C-alpha positions as a printed Julia matrix, in Angstrom:
79×3 Matrix{Float64}:
 218.39  42.4   326.2
 216.13  42.31  323.15
 216.83  44.77  320.35
 214.08  47.02  319.02
 213.28  46.55  315.35
 212.94  49.77  313.34
 212.42  47.98  310.01
 210.54  44.86  308.98
 212.16  42.56  306.47
 209.94  40.79  303.95
 211.07  38.22  301.42
 209.72  38.36  297.88
 208.17  35.0   297.14
 210.7   32.27  298.02
 213.76  33.56  296.14
 215.8   34.57  299.18
 214.73  31.61  301.3
 215.7   29.13  298.56
 219.07  30.89  298.17
 219.59  30.97  301.96
 218.8   27.25  302.36
 221.74  26.32  300.08
 224.33  28.34  302.03
 226.94  26.97  304.42
 226.12  27.41  308.14
 228.75  30.15  308.66
 227.35  32.16  305.73
 223.81  31.72  307.07
 224.94  33.12  310.44
 226.51  36.12  308.72
 223.37  36.79  306.68
 221.21  36.55  309.8
 223.53  38.94  311.65
 223.5   41.39  308.73
 219.7   41.3   308.41
 219.39  41.91  312.15
 221.74  44.89  311.8
 219.6   46.31  308.98
 216.42  45.78  310.99
 217.68  47.33  314.23
 220.01  50.26  313.56
 219.2   53.57  311.91
 222.36  54.03  309.82
 223.65  50.75  308.47
 227.33  50.81  307.44
 227.78  50.84  303.67
 229.96  47.73  303.95
 226.78  45.72  304.63
 224.01  47.73  302.93
 224.77  49.98  299.98
 222.67  51.92  297.47
 223.36  50.7   293.93
 224.74  53.57  291.85
 222.59  54.4   288.86
 219.46  52.83  290.36
 216.43  54.45  291.88
 216.12  52.67  295.19
 217.89  49.33  294.75
 220.26  48.36  297.56
 222.79  45.58  297.93
 223.1   43.5   301.09
 226.67  42.24  301.14
 228.15  39.39  303.18
 231.78  38.26  303.07
 232.84  34.78  304.13
 236.51  34.02  303.57
 237.29  34.93  299.97
 233.62  34.65  298.91
 231.25  37.6   298.65
 227.48  37.09  298.62
 225.08  39.79  297.43
 221.32  40.11  297.75
 219.42  42.94  296.13
 216.79  44.75  298.16
 214.64  47.87  298.33
 212.39  49.82  300.69
 208.68  49.56  300.11
 208.0   52.92  301.8
 209.78  55.77  303.57
């Protein structure tokens, strides 16, 4: 069963893709899973997608792999 996307994810220039290319396969899988979660569910758990306190619209995508934590900053372009 294919999931319905409620958000589109765009990458600013090549920053994320260059970062992603250097990751270990297990971390890549976790990032892909997290981005799919963000794209397909209405209320994303704060563990994976959190508003940055003190900012006006910057969010953090967070992925944990073992004892490592990876963070990518993001924002909504509308809505």
